N, C-alpha and C positions, 0 to 999 in steps of 0.2 A: 512615541515610537521605537521606544528600546525595548516594550510591551507585544508590539507585531514583531517584532525579528528575534526576541527571543520563545515566542509561541511556534515560529517558524520555525525556529530549529529541533524543538524540541518534537515538533510531529514530524519532522527528516528522521530523527533518530528513532523517535517511536517503528516509522515506515518502515524505515532500514531492519528493527528485532523484528521485526511479525513477515518480511524479507525470508531475513536468517533463516527464522523457526520456519516458513513456508521450504522454502528450498526444503530444510535439513527434511521433514517429511517429505515430502508427496519428488525432491528430487527434480528430472530435469523439467516433469510436468506441472512445478510450481506455478508456473507463464500462464500454462494452457487453462490451470482450476481457476487463476485467480482472474482470468479474463473469461472465461465463463457466469463465474460469480457480480463479473460490472456488471453484462447482460444479462443476470436476473433481476436488476435496481432498475427503477423507473426514473428518467433524466433528475427527477426530484428532490428525489430520496435524499439525506446525509450523508447517508450510509458509502454516498455511490464517492465522496470526495477521500475519504481514506481509501477507502480499495485501491481507488486509481493511482494514488500513496507509494500505498504497496506493491501495485504490479510496477507501475515506476525504480520502486527500486528497487523490486526485484534483476531489470535489466541491466545494472549494475552491479549485483554481486552473485 
């Protein structure tokens, strides 16, 4: 169970780092770019979860 929480914490940290990089690169348009990328993925695409994590982090950064 501890491994699960450590992985979740690491995933959140990585999402926050990606969100900060997107915000620095695209400014206020970062959320729109991330939303557009999310819409380009199929529902079962494994990348979708990571991009969704970054999108949520963008809303908090």
